[in-house]
C-alpha positions, -999 to 999 in steps of 0.1 A, spaced: -758 382 489 -727 362 482 -694 376 495 -666 381 470 -637 357 473 -603 372 482 -585 384 451 -616 385 429 -623 416 408 -636 444 428 -633 473 403 -596 479 410 -566 461 396 -540 465 424 -514 445 404 -512 470 374 -485 497 370 -498 532 375 -484 561 355 -465 572 386 -449 537 389 -439 538 352 -423 573 356 -404 560 386 -391 530 368 -380 550 337 -362 575 360 -343 547 377 -333 532 343 -321 566 331 -300 571 362 -284 537 358 -276 545 321 -261 578 331 -240 561 358 -227 536 333 -216 562 307 -183 571 323 -175 535 328 -183 527 292 -162 557 280 -133 546 302 -135 511 289 -135 523 253 -106 546 261 -85 518 276 -93 497 245 -81 524 222 -49 529 241 -42 492 241 -47 491 203 -25 521 199 3 506 220 1 475 199 5 496 168 35 513 183 51 479 190 46 469 154 61 502 141 92 502 163 98 465 155 97 473 118 120 502 124 145 478 142 142 452 114 150 479 88 181 488 107 191 451 110 187 447 72 207 478 64 239 474 85 225 493 115 216 524 94 183 540 104 155 547 80 153 583 69 131 609 85 126 639 62 105 670 72 86 698 55 78 697 18 103 668 13 76 643 25 54 654 -4 78 643 -31 73 607 -44 109 605 -54 119 607 -17 100 576 -8 133 557 -2 147 585 19 121 588 46 101 564 67 67 576 54 55 601 28 26 625 31 21 661 43 -11 663 63 -34 692 66 -72 698 64 -72 702 26 -66 666 16 -29 665 21 1 663 -3 9 644 -25 -27 645 -36 -49 626 -12 -21 619 13 -46 624 42 -66 593 32 -46 573 7 -30 543 24 -8 535 -7 17 560 8 19 538 39 17 503 23 37 508 -9 60 538 -6 71 534 30 105 516 35 89 500 66 59 485 47 76 451 40 82 447 78 46 456 86 31 432 61 17 463 43 -8 469 71 -18 505 70 -37 504 103 -6 504 124 2 540 114 -29 554 132 -42 555 168 -79 546 169 -85 576 192 -77 599 163 -111 610 148 -97 637 125 -112 641 90 -94 649 57 -112 682 52 -113 693 88 -150 690 96 -158 668 66 -143 641 45 -129 606 52 -108 597 83 -71 604 80 -48 575 79 -18 584 101 -15 599 136 21 588 145 53 608 140 90 600 145 113 618 169 129 646 149 163 636 161 160 600 149 168 591 113 188 605 84 179 642 75 197 673 65 203 687 101 188 686 136 162 712 146 185 725 173 221 727 162 247 710 183 224 681 192 229 646 180 209 633 150 208 596 154 216 579 121 227 544 132 213 521 158 247 520 176 246 557 183 220 553 210 243 556 240 231 588 256 201 586 258 202 548 258 179 527 236 155 523 266 154 561 272 152 574 236 118 575 220 113 568 183 76 571 176 49 593 194 13 601 189 10 637 175 -20 660 178 -44 658 149 -46 696 146 -8 700 145 5 670 126 18 678 91 51 661 81 61 628 96 83 639 125 78 657 158 101 687 159 116 694 193 133 726 203 162 716 226 167 751 238 169 753 275 179 717 280 217 720 282 226 741 300 192 738 318 173 770 313 136 761 314 126 797 309 136 792 273 113 763 265 93 763 233 68 737 220 73 733 183 50 703 176 25 691 201 22 654 212 -14 640 214 -34 639 246 -59 613 236 -51 587 263 -63 601 296 -44 634 290 -14 616 276 2 601 245 17 567 236 54 564 227 77 536 215 114 535 223 146 524 205 148 492 225 113 482 214 92 489 245 62 512 247 49 537 273 20 560 280 30 594 292 5 616 310 10 653 306 12 675 337 11 710 322 -21 723 307 -1 742 281 9 708 266 -28 701 260 -44 733 245 -81 731 237 -92 711 207 -112 729 180 -124 702 157 -112 708 121 -90 738 130 -52 739 130 -33 744 162 -7 773 164 28 757 166 61 770 179 46 783 211 67 797 240 62 775 271 86 784 299 91 761 329 69 733 313 79 700 329 65 681 299 90 698 277 118 687 300 107 651 297 103 651 260 137 668 255 154 642 277 140 613 256 149 631 223 186 637 220 217 650 238 242 678 230 272 665 211 303 664 232 338 649 230 326 619 250 292 615 233 
């Protein structure tokens, strides 16, 4: 009888995958995918933050150009129902009251015409609606349904022409030259605002407890966003941008997709409130 040559067929194919081998390979692949997910999410988050910061740079530059073209006078910054009135388009930096019912004027949540046609800043932005929104904002016009909303940025409530400041006795900046205390590099102009709290186009800030310093009196009226690694992006009067990470969990209440956030919440001894107040305004004094 002839002997079989080495490697010849002997009834077993030792080079083939067994079911056990296949399961092992699939398990390894799955583990590798799972390990990559945080890295991919982190990369996506960094990309969104970079795009958002770029948008802030464009907005604050347009804000500066408007002031340059108007003798140093700052663009208006109306609040409440005034942002729903088309006739006020030349009195405020942007129109549109946001909610989860489509917005006001009709369709303000999704209609970019309020950004590209009615905004006094539109000319300086080349009528690009995308700069008004952070890509990390995934909110929808009808809460859980509808098209994506078109704006996620608000202006410091103490910047720009309006009837009166939220906290009386604090400066409402109406001219670029008035940024002395805080200085242009310390005073923020635009900030990301929470999608479940944004309504008009400004971030209301209660200065109670700032001067004299009494942190036990702190209240958060409007909430900044926390999309960027538990933080928000801001742009300042001198044109630079920053990302602020929040330290107090009360600044970052839980998100419930499509539901509005309670506003005007008592938040004593919150270090984030101190930081926002310091970049918002100062009490009017004889030397200020």
